[in-house]
All heavy atoms as a GROMACS GRO file, in nm:
protein
  472
    1MET      N    1  -9.763   5.228  -2.372
    1MET     CA    2  -9.648   5.154  -2.324
    1MET      C    3  -9.686   5.014  -2.277
    1MET      O    4  -9.606   4.948  -2.214
    1MET     CB    5  -9.581   5.231  -2.209
    1MET     CG    6  -9.524   5.366  -2.248
    1MET     SD    7  -9.397   5.362  -2.376
    1MET     CE    8  -9.268   5.273  -2.294
    2ARG      N    9  -9.804   4.969  -2.307
    2ARG     CA   10  -9.846   4.836  -2.265
    2ARG      C   11  -9.760   4.728  -2.329
    2ARG      O   12  -9.712   4.742  -2.441
    2ARG     CB   13  -9.992   4.811  -2.301
    2ARG     CG   14 -10.087   4.890  -2.215
    2ARG     CD   15 -10.229   4.853  -2.245
    2ARG     NE   16 -10.318   4.938  -2.164
    2ARG     CZ   17 -10.446   4.950  -2.186
    2ARG    NH1   18 -10.503   4.886  -2.283
    2ARG    NH2   19 -10.519   5.027  -2.109
    3ARG      N   20  -9.744   4.622  -2.251
    3ARG     CA   21  -9.670   4.502  -2.297
    3ARG      C   22  -9.522   4.528  -2.318
    3ARG      O   23  -9.457   4.459  -2.395
    3ARG     CB   24  -9.732   4.447  -2.425
    3ARG     CG   25  -9.878   4.412  -2.415
    3ARG     CD   26  -9.894   4.274  -2.363
    3ARG     NE   27 -10.034   4.235  -2.367
    3ARG     CZ   28 -10.087   4.155  -2.279
    3ARG    NH1   29 -10.014   4.108  -2.182
    3ARG    NH2   30 -10.213   4.122  -2.287
    4LYS      N   31  -9.468   4.627  -2.250
    4LYS     CA   32  -9.324   4.656  -2.260
    4LYS      C   33  -9.250   4.618  -2.131
    4LYS      O   34  -9.130   4.632  -2.123
    4LYS     CB   35  -9.302   4.805  -2.288
    4LYS     CG   36  -9.375   4.855  -2.410
    4LYS     CD   37  -9.281   4.871  -2.524
    4LYS     CE   38  -9.354   4.941  -2.638
    4LYS     NZ   39  -9.344   4.872  -2.761
    5GLY      N   40  -9.324   4.576  -2.028
    5GLY     CA   41  -9.263   4.536  -1.903
    5GLY      C   42  -9.237   4.648  -1.804
    5GLY      O   43  -9.183   4.625  -1.696
    6LEU      N   44  -9.277   4.770  -1.838
    6LEU     CA   45  -9.251   4.883  -1.751
    6LEU      C   46  -9.327   4.872  -1.620
    6LEU      O   47  -9.270   4.889  -1.512
    6LEU     CB   48  -9.287   5.013  -1.823
    6LEU     CG   49  -9.259   5.142  -1.748
    6LEU    CD1   50  -9.111   5.155  -1.720
    6LEU    CD2   51  -9.307   5.261  -1.830
    7ALA      N   52  -9.456   4.840  -1.626
    7ALA     CA   53  -9.537   4.826  -1.505
    7ALA      C   54  -9.486   4.712  -1.417
    7ALA      O   55  -9.478   4.726  -1.295
    7ALA     CB   56  -9.683   4.803  -1.541
    8THR      N   57  -9.450   4.602  -1.479
    8THR     CA   58  -9.398   4.488  -1.403
    8THR      C   59  -9.270   4.525  -1.332
    8THR      O   60  -9.252   4.494  -1.213
    8THR     CB   61  -9.377   4.367  -1.496
    8THR    OG1   62  -9.502   4.332  -1.556
    8THR    CG2   63  -9.323   4.248  -1.419
    9ALA      N   64  -9.179   4.591  -1.400
    9ALA     CA   65  -9.053   4.631  -1.338
    9ALA      C   66  -9.077   4.728  -1.222
    9ALA      O   67  -9.016   4.715  -1.115
    9ALA     CB   68  -8.961   4.695  -1.442
   10TYR      N   69  -9.166   4.822  -1.241
   10TYR     CA   70  -9.198   4.918  -1.136
   10TYR      C   71  -9.259   4.848  -1.015
   10TYR      O   72  -9.218   4.871  -0.901
   10TYR     CB   73  -9.294   5.024  -1.190
   10TYR     CG   74  -9.340   5.122  -1.087
   10TYR    CD1   75  -9.253   5.220  -1.038
   10TYR    CD2   76  -9.468   5.118  -1.036
   10TYR    CE1   77  -9.295   5.310  -0.941
   10TYR    CE2   78  -9.511   5.208  -0.940
   10TYR     CZ   79  -9.423   5.303  -0.892
   10TYR     OH   80  -9.465   5.390  -0.797
   11LEU      N   81  -9.356   4.761  -1.040
   11LEU     CA   82  -9.422   4.691  -0.930
   11LEU      C   83  -9.326   4.599  -0.854
   11LEU      O   84  -9.336   4.585  -0.733
   11LEU     CB   85  -9.541   4.611  -0.982
   11LEU     CG   86  -9.667   4.692  -1.010
   11LEU    CD1   87  -9.771   4.609  -1.082
   11LEU    CD2   88  -9.725   4.747  -0.881
   12LYS      N   89  -9.233   4.539  -0.925
   12LYS     CA   90  -9.135   4.454  -0.856
   12LYS      C   91  -9.053   4.537  -0.758
   12LYS      O   92  -9.025   4.492  -0.647
   12LYS     CB   93  -9.043   4.386  -0.957
   12LYS     CG   94  -9.106   4.268  -1.026
   12LYS     CD   95  -9.008   4.204  -1.123
   12LYS     CE   96  -9.069   4.083  -1.190
   12LYS     NZ   97  -8.975   4.018  -1.284
   13GLU      N   98  -9.015   4.657  -0.796
   13GLU     CA   99  -8.940   4.746  -0.706
   13GLU      C  100  -9.025   4.786  -0.586
   13GLU      O  101  -8.978   4.786  -0.472
   13GLU     CB  102  -8.892   4.870  -0.780
   13GLU     CG  103  -8.782   4.844  -0.880
   13GLU     CD  104  -8.654   4.797  -0.814
   13GLU    OE1  105  -8.618   4.850  -0.707
   13GLU    OE2  106  -8.591   4.705  -0.868
   14VAL      N  107  -9.150   4.818  -0.612
   14VAL     CA  108  -9.240   4.858  -0.503
   14VAL      C  109  -9.261   4.740  -0.408
   14VAL      O  110  -9.258   4.757  -0.285
   14VAL     CB  111  -9.375   4.907  -0.560
   14VAL    CG1  112  -9.478   4.924  -0.450
   14VAL    CG2  113  -9.356   5.037  -0.636
   15LEU      N  114  -9.280   4.622  -0.461
   15LEU     CA  115  -9.303   4.505  -0.377
   15LEU      C  116  -9.178   4.467  -0.296
   15LEU      O  117  -9.190   4.416  -0.184
   15LEU     CB  118  -9.351   4.387  -0.461
   15LEU     CG  119  -9.492   4.402  -0.516
   15LEU    CD1  120  -9.526   4.288  -0.611
   15LEU    CD2  121  -9.594   4.411  -0.404
   16THR      N  122  -9.061   4.492  -0.349
   16THR     CA  123  -8.938   4.468  -0.274
   16THR      C  124  -8.938   4.551  -0.146
   16THR      O  125  -8.905   4.502  -0.038
   16THR     CB  126  -8.814   4.501  -0.360
   16THR    OG1  127  -8.811   4.412  -0.472
   16THR    CG2  128  -8.686   4.487  -0.280
   17GLU      N  129  -8.978   4.677  -0.157
   17GLU     CA  130  -8.988   4.763  -0.039
   17GLU      C  131  -9.105   4.722   0.050
   17GLU      O  132  -9.094   4.722   0.172
   17GLU     CB  133  -9.002   4.909  -0.080
   17GLU     CG  134  -8.873   4.972  -0.126
   17GLU     CD  135  -8.764   4.966  -0.019
   17GLU    OE1  136  -8.790   5.004   0.097
   17GLU    OE2  137  -8.653   4.923  -0.052
   18ALA      N  138  -9.217   4.687  -0.010
   18ALA     CA  139  -9.335   4.650   0.068
   18ALA      C  140  -9.307   4.527   0.154
   18ALA      O  141  -9.353   4.519   0.268
   18ALA     CB  142  -9.453   4.623  -0.026
   19LYS      N  143  -9.232   4.432   0.101
   19LYS     CA  144  -9.199   4.310   0.177
   19LYS      C  145  -9.121   4.342   0.304
   19LYS      O  146  -9.130   4.269   0.401
   19LYS     CB  147  -9.119   4.214   0.090
   19LYS     CG  148  -9.202   4.148  -0.017
   19LYS     CD  149  -9.114   4.060  -0.106
   19LYS     CE  150  -9.193   4.004  -0.221
   19LYS     NZ  151  -9.109   3.924  -0.311
   20LYS      N  152  -9.047   4.450   0.304
   20LYS     CA  153  -8.970   4.490   0.422
   20LYS      C  154  -9.059   4.552   0.529
   20LYS      O  155  -9.022   4.558   0.645
   20LYS     CB  156  -8.862   4.591   0.383
   20LYS     CG  157  -8.759   4.538   0.288
   20LYS     CD  158  -8.664   4.650   0.246
   20LYS     CE  159  -8.570   4.606   0.136
   20LYS     NZ  160  -8.486   4.718   0.089
   21GLN      N  161  -9.176   4.600   0.489
   21GLN     CA  162  -9.259   4.678   0.579
   21GLN      C  163  -9.392   4.613   0.618
   21GLN      O  164  -9.451   4.651   0.719
   21GLN     CB  165  -9.290   4.814   0.516
   21GLN     CG  166  -9.166   4.895   0.487
   21GLN     CD  167  -9.199   5.026   0.420
   21GLN    OE1  168  -9.302   5.087   0.447
   21GLN    NE2  169  -9.111   5.072   0.332
   22ALA      N  170  -9.440   4.517   0.540
   22ALA     CA  171  -9.574   4.464   0.567
   22ALA      C  172  -9.591   4.324   0.510
   22ALA      O  173  -9.511   4.279   0.428
   22ALA     CB  174  -9.679   4.556   0.506
   23ASP      N  175  -9.697   4.259   0.555
   23ASP     CA  176  -9.731   4.126   0.505
   23ASP      C  177  -9.831   4.130   0.390
   23ASP      O  178  -9.846   4.034   0.317
   23ASP     CB  179  -9.791   4.040   0.617
   23ASP     CG  180  -9.690   4.010   0.726
   23ASP    OD1  181  -9.571   3.993   0.695
   23ASP    OD2  182  -9.732   4.001   0.842
   24THR      N  183  -9.900   4.243   0.379
   24THR     CA  184 -10.004   4.257   0.278
   24THR      C  185  -9.990   4.390   0.206
   24THR      O  186  -9.959   4.491   0.267
   24THR     CB  187 -10.144   4.252   0.344
   24THR    OG1  188 -10.156   4.129   0.416
   24THR    CG2  189 -10.254   4.261   0.242
   25CYS      N  190 -10.015   4.388   0.077
   25CYS     CA  191 -10.012   4.509  -0.004
   25CYS      C  192 -10.146   4.517  -0.078
   25CYS      O  193 -10.186   4.422  -0.143
   25CYS     CB  194  -9.896   4.504  -0.103
   25CYS     SG  195  -9.879   4.653  -0.203
   26ILE      N  196 -10.212   4.629  -0.065
   26ILE     CA  197 -10.342   4.650  -0.130
   26ILE      C  198 -10.322   4.739  -0.252
   26ILE      O  199 -10.259   4.844  -0.243
   26ILE     CB  200 -10.442   4.716  -0.034
   26ILE    CG1  201 -10.458   4.633   0.094
   26ILE    CG2  202 -10.577   4.740  -0.102
   26ILE    CD1  203 -10.517   4.496   0.072
   27LEU      N  204 -10.377   4.698  -0.364
   27LEU     CA  205 -10.365   4.771  -0.489
   27LEU      C  206 -10.504   4.811  -0.536
   27LEU      O  207 -10.589   4.726  -0.556
   27LEU     CB  208 -10.297   4.683  -0.593
   27LEU     CG  209 -10.287   4.735  -0.735
   27LEU    CD1  210 -10.194   4.856  -0.740
   27LEU    CD2  211 -10.238   4.626  -0.829
   28HIS      N  212 -10.527   4.940  -0.552
   28HIS     CA  213 -10.651   4.991  -0.611
   28HIS      C  214 -10.617   5.028  -0.755
   28HIS      O  215 -10.537   5.118  -0.778
   28HIS     CB  216 -10.699   5.116  -0.537
   28HIS     CG  217 -10.736   5.089  -0.395
   28HIS    ND1  218 -10.865   5.065  -0.357
   28HIS    CD2  219 -10.661   5.081  -0.284
   28HIS    CE1  220 -10.868   5.044  -0.228
   28HIS    NE2  221 -10.745   5.053  -0.181
   29ALA      N  222 -10.675   4.958  -0.851
   29ALA     CA  223 -10.635   4.979  -0.990
   29ALA      C  224 -10.748   4.942  -1.086
   29ALA      O  225 -10.846   4.879  -1.046
   29ALA     CB  226 -10.512   4.896  -1.020
   30THR      N  227 -10.729   4.977  -1.211
   30THR     CA  228 -10.825   4.939  -1.314
   30THR      C  229 -10.792   4.798  -1.362
   30THR      O  230 -10.684   4.745  -1.337
   30THR     CB  231 -10.819   5.035  -1.434
   30THR    OG1  232 -10.692   5.021  -1.498
   30THR    CG2  233 -10.841   5.180  -1.390
   31SER      N  234 -10.884   4.740  -1.434
   31SER     CA  235 -10.864   4.605  -1.486
   31SER      C  236 -10.763   4.600  -1.600
   31SER      O  237 -10.718   4.492  -1.638
   31SER     CB  238 -10.998   4.547  -1.532
   31SER     OG  239 -11.054   4.626  -1.635
   32ALA      N  240 -10.723   4.715  -1.652
   32ALA     CA  241 -10.627   4.717  -1.763
   32ALA      C  242 -10.494   4.652  -1.726
   32ALA      O  243 -10.429   4.591  -1.810
   32ALA     CB  244 -10.604   4.861  -1.809
   33GLY      N  245 -10.455   4.665  -1.600
   33GLY     CA  246 -10.327   4.607  -1.557
   33GLY      C  247 -10.339   4.471  -1.494
   33GLY      O  248 -10.241   4.416  -1.444
   34LYS      N  249 -10.458   4.413  -1.497
   34LYS     CA  250 -10.483   4.285  -1.430
   34LYS      C  251 -10.379   4.178  -1.464
   34LYS      O  252 -10.329   4.112  -1.373
   34LYS     CB  253 -10.624   4.236  -1.460
   34LYS     CG  254 -10.662   4.111  -1.386
   34LYS     CD  255 -10.806   4.072  -1.413
   34LYS     CE  256 -10.839   3.943  -1.339
   34LYS     NZ  257 -10.977   3.903  -1.358
   35PRO      N  258 -10.343   4.156  -1.589
   35PRO     CA  259 -10.243   4.053  -1.618
   35PRO      C  260 -10.108   4.078  -1.548
   35PRO      O  261 -10.046   3.985  -1.497
   35PRO     CB  262 -10.227   4.060  -1.771
   35PRO     CG  263 -10.356   4.117  -1.819
   35PRO     CD  264 -10.397   4.215  -1.713
   36ALA      N  265 -10.066   4.203  -1.544
   36ALA     CA  266  -9.939   4.235  -1.478
   36ALA      C  267  -9.948   4.211  -1.328
   36ALA      O  268  -9.857   4.156  -1.267
   36ALA     CB  269  -9.900   4.381  -1.505
   37TYR      N  270 -10.061   4.250  -1.267
   37TYR     CA  271 -10.078   4.232  -1.123
   37TYR      C  272 -10.082   4.085  -1.087
   37TYR      O  273 -10.020   4.042  -0.991
   37TYR     CB  274 -10.205   4.300  -1.073
   37TYR     CG  275 -10.223   4.443  -1.119
   37TYR    CD1  276 -10.347   4.490  -1.158
   37TYR    CD2  277 -10.115   4.530  -1.126
   37TYR    CE1  278 -10.364   4.621  -1.201
   37TYR    CE2  279 -10.132   4.661  -1.169
   37TYR     CZ  280 -10.256   4.705  -1.206
   37TYR     OH  281 -10.273   4.834  -1.249
   38GLU      N  282 -10.156   4.007  -1.163
   38GLU     CA  283 -10.168   3.865  -1.134
   38GLU      C  284 -10.034   3.792  -1.153
   38GLU      O  285 -10.003   3.701  -1.078
   38GLU     CB  286 -10.277   3.802  -1.220
   38GLU     CG  287 -10.416   3.847  -1.177
   38GLU     CD  288 -10.527   3.788  -1.262
   38GLU    OE1  289 -10.502   3.744  -1.376
   38GLU    OE2  290 -10.642   3.788  -1.212
   39LYS      N  291  -9.956   3.835  -1.250
   39LYS     CA  292  -9.826   3.774  -1.273
   39LYS      C  293  -9.735   3.791  -1.152
   39LYS      O  294  -9.649   3.708  -1.124
   39LYS     CB  295  -9.759   3.835  -1.397
   39LYS     CG  296  -9.630   3.769  -1.435
   39LYS     CD  297  -9.559   3.820  -1.561
   39LYS     CE  298  -9.615   3.937  -1.630
   39LYS     NZ  299  -9.530   3.986  -1.740
   40LEU      N  300  -9.757   3.899  -1.077
   40LEU     CA  301  -9.675   3.927  -0.959
   40LEU      C  302  -9.736   3.872  -0.830
   40LEU      O  303  -9.682   3.895  -0.722
   40LEU     CB  304  -9.654   4.078  -0.946
   40LEU     CG  305  -9.569   4.138  -1.058
   40LEU    CD1  306  -9.571   4.289  -1.051
   40LEU    CD2  307  -9.427   4.086  -1.049
   41GLY      N  308  -9.848   3.802  -0.841
   41GLY     CA  309  -9.906   3.737  -0.724
   41GLY      C  310 -10.026   3.806  -0.663
   41GLY      O  311 -10.080   3.758  -0.563
   42PHE      N  312 -10.070   3.916  -0.719
   42PHE     CA  313 -10.190   3.981  -0.669
   42PHE      C  314 -10.312   3.898  -0.706
   42PHE      O  315 -10.316   3.837  -0.814
   42PHE     CB  316 -10.207   4.122  -0.730
   42PHE     CG  317 -10.117   4.225  -0.672
   42PHE    CD1  318  -9.992   4.248  -0.726
   42PHE    CD2  319 -10.158   4.301  -0.563
   42PHE    CE1  320  -9.907   4.345  -0.673
   42PHE    CE2  321 -10.075   4.398  -0.509
   42PHE     CZ  322  -9.950   4.420  -0.564
   43THR      N  323 -10.411   3.893  -0.618
   43THR     CA  324 -10.537   3.827  -0.648
   43THR      C  325 -10.651   3.926  -0.622
   43THR      O  326 -10.644   4.004  -0.528
   43THR     CB  327 -10.558   3.702  -0.559
   43THR    OG1  328 -10.549   3.740  -0.422
   43THR    CG2  329 -10.456   3.595  -0.589
   44ALA      N  330 -10.752   3.920  -0.705
   44ALA     CA  331 -10.867   4.008  -0.689
   44ALA      C  332 -10.946   3.962  -0.567
   44ALA      O  333 -10.977   3.844  -0.553
   44ALA     CB  334 -10.955   4.004  -0.814
   45VAL      N  335 -10.978   4.055  -0.479
   45VAL     CA  336 -11.056   4.022  -0.361
   45VAL      C  337 -11.188   4.097  -0.356
   45VAL      O  338 -11.274   4.066  -0.274
   45VAL     CB  339 -10.977   4.049  -0.230
   45VAL    CG1  340 -10.858   3.956  -0.220
   45VAL    CG2  341 -10.933   4.193  -0.221
   46ASN      N  342 -11.204   4.195  -0.444
   46ASN     CA  343 -11.327   4.274  -0.445
   46ASN      C  344 -11.336   4.350  -0.577
   46ASN      O  345 -11.235   4.383  -0.637
   46ASN     CB  346 -11.328   4.372  -0.328
   46ASN     CG  347 -11.464   4.433  -0.305
   46ASN    OD1  348 -11.562   4.394  -0.365
   46ASN    ND2  349 -11.469   4.530  -0.215
   47GLU      N  350 -11.456   4.376  -0.620
   47GLU     CA  351 -11.480   4.462  -0.736
   47GLU      C  352 -11.584   4.564  -0.695
   47GLU      O  353 -11.675   4.534  -0.619
   47GLU     CB  354 -11.530   4.380  -0.854
   47GLU     CG  355 -11.426   4.286  -0.910
   47GLU     CD  356 -11.474   4.213  -1.034
   47GLU    OE1  357 -11.556   4.271  -1.109
   47GLU    OE2  358 -11.431   4.101  -1.055
   48PHE      N  359 -11.570   4.685  -0.744
   48PHE     CA  360 -11.667   4.788  -0.712
   48PHE      C  361 -11.679   4.887  -0.826
   48PHE      O  362 -11.592   4.897  -0.910
   48PHE     CB  363 -11.631   4.860  -0.582
   48PHE     CG  364 -11.498   4.930  -0.584
   48PHE    CD1  365 -11.487   5.062  -0.622
   48PHE    CD2  366 -11.383   4.861  -0.548
   48PHE    CE1  367 -11.364   5.126  -0.624
   48PHE    CE2  368 -11.259   4.925  -0.551
   48PHE     CZ  369 -11.250   5.056  -0.589
   49ASP      N  370 -11.790   4.956  -0.827
   49ASP     CA  371 -11.816   5.059  -0.928
   49ASP      C  372 -11.788   5.196  -0.867
   49ASP      O  373 -11.803   5.216  -0.747
   49ASP     CB  374 -11.962   5.054  -0.975
   49ASP     CG  375 -11.992   4.925  -1.048
   49ASP    OD1  376 -11.907   4.878  -1.124
   49ASP    OD2  377 -12.103   4.870  -1.027
   50VAL      N  378 -11.750   5.287  -0.951
   50VAL     CA  379 -11.726   5.425  -0.908
   50VAL      C  380 -11.833   5.511  -0.973
   50VAL      O  381 -11.858   5.502  -1.093
   50VAL     CB  382 -11.586   5.473  -0.951
   50VAL    CG1  383 -11.566   5.619  -0.916
   50VAL    CG2  384 -11.479   5.386  -0.889
   51TYR      N  385 -11.896   5.594  -0.893
   51TYR     CA  386 -12.002   5.682  -0.942
   51TYR      C  387 -11.959   5.828  -0.927
   51TYR      O  388 -11.887   5.861  -0.834
   51TYR     CB  389 -12.132   5.660  -0.863
   51TYR     CG  390 -12.187   5.521  -0.880
   51TYR    CD1  391 -12.148   5.419  -0.795
   51TYR    CD2  392 -12.277   5.493  -0.982
   51TYR    CE1  393 -12.197   5.290  -0.811
   51TYR    CE2  394 -12.327   5.365  -0.999
   51TYR     CZ  395 -12.286   5.264  -0.913
   51TYR     OH  396 -12.335   5.138  -0.929
   52ARG      N  397 -12.003   5.909  -1.019
   52ARG     CA  398 -11.971   6.052  -1.014
   52ARG      C  399 -12.100   6.131  -1.027
   52ARG      O  400 -12.187   6.098  -1.107
   52ARG     CB  401 -11.877   6.088  -1.130
   52ARG     CG  402 -11.848   6.238  -1.137
   52ARG     CD  403 -11.755   6.271  -1.250
   52ARG     NE  404 -11.819   6.240  -1.378
   52ARG     CZ  405 -11.755   6.243  -1.494
   52ARG    NH1  406 -11.628   6.273  -1.500
   52ARG    NH2  407 -11.818   6.215  -1.606
   53TRP      N  408 -12.111   6.235  -0.948
   53TRP     CA  409 -12.223   6.327  -0.957
   53TRP      C  410 -12.167   6.461  -1.001
   53TRP      O  411 -12.064   6.505  -0.952
   53TRP     CB  412 -12.291   6.341  -0.821
   53TRP     CG  413 -12.403   6.443  -0.822
   53TRP    CD1  414 -12.533   6.421  -0.857
   53TRP    CD2  415 -12.393   6.580  -0.785
   53TRP    NE1  416 -12.604   6.536  -0.845
   53TRP    CE2  417 -12.520   6.637  -0.801
   53TRP    CE3  418 -12.289   6.661  -0.742
   53TRP    CZ2  419 -12.546   6.770  -0.776
   53TRP    CZ3  420 -12.314   6.794  -0.716
   53TRP    CH2  421 -12.444   6.847  -0.733
   54ARG      N  422 -12.234   6.525  -1.093
   54ARG     CA  423 -12.194   6.658  -1.137
   54ARG      C  424 -12.309   6.756  -1.114
   54ARG      O  425 -12.424   6.726  -1.147
   54ARG     CB  426 -12.159   6.659  -1.284
   54ARG     CG  427 -12.026   6.598  -1.314
   54ARG     CD  428 -11.996   6.618  -1.458
   54ARG     NE  429 -11.856   6.591  -1.484
   54ARG     CZ  430 -11.802   6.600  -1.602
   54ARG    NH1  431 -11.872   6.637  -1.706
   54ARG    NH2  432 -11.674   6.572  -1.617
   55ASN      N  433 -12.275   6.872  -1.066
   55ASN     CA  434 -12.372   6.979  -1.048
   55ASN      C  435 -12.402   7.038  -1.185
   55ASN      O  436 -12.318   7.102  -1.246
   55ASN     CB  437 -12.318   7.084  -0.954
   55ASN     CG  438 -12.418   7.193  -0.924
   55ASN    OD1  439 -12.526   7.197  -0.981
   55ASN    ND2  440 -12.382   7.282  -0.833
   56ARG      N  441 -12.522   7.016  -1.233
   56ARG     CA  442 -12.562   7.065  -1.365
   56ARG      C  443 -12.635   7.198  -1.359
   56ARG      O  444 -12.689   7.245  -1.457
   56ARG     CB  445 -12.650   6.962  -1.435
   56ARG     CG  446 -12.587   6.826  -1.452
   56ARG     CD  447 -12.481   6.830  -1.555
   56ARG     NE  448 -12.431   6.694  -1.577
   56ARG     CZ  449 -12.327   6.666  -1.648
   56ARG    NH1  450 -12.260   6.761  -1.708
   56ARG    NH2  451 -12.286   6.543  -1.661
   57ASP      N  452 -12.636   7.260  -1.239
   57ASP     CA  453 -12.706   7.387  -1.224
   57ASP      C  454 -12.625   7.505  -1.279
   57ASP      O  455 -12.676   7.616  -1.289
   57ASP     CB  456 -12.735   7.415  -1.076
   57ASP     CG  457 -12.839   7.318  -1.020
   57ASP    OD1  458 -12.911   7.256  -1.100
   57ASP    OD2  459 -12.844   7.303  -0.898
   58GLY      N  460 -12.499   7.484  -1.312
   58GLY     CA  461 -12.416   7.590  -1.367
   58GLY      C  462 -12.368   7.691  -1.266
   58GLY      O  463 -12.325   7.799  -1.301
   59LYS      N  464 -12.373   7.658  -1.140
   59LYS     CA  465 -12.329   7.752  -1.036
   59LYS      C  466 -12.187   7.724  -0.997
   59LYS      O  467 -12.136   7.620  -0.997
   59LYS     CB  468 -12.420   7.740  -0.913
   59LYS     CG  469 -12.560   7.783  -0.944
   59LYS     CD  470 -12.647   7.768  -0.822
   59LYS     CE  471 -12.791   7.803  -0.857
   59LYS     NZ  472 -12.882   7.785  -0.749
   0.00000   0.00000   0.00000
């Protein structure tokens, strides 16, 4: 559904409510939506990696 405006429309609704409740909105997301987020005024303030550990002992 990329490039159909669905994420932008959804985020606009969320931000309308957020503006009533706070001065800042924090978004934890993948870089796939970066263009949509930036179009709505979000700016990247941090980048981080996610690590996963799996128990390979089979227990």
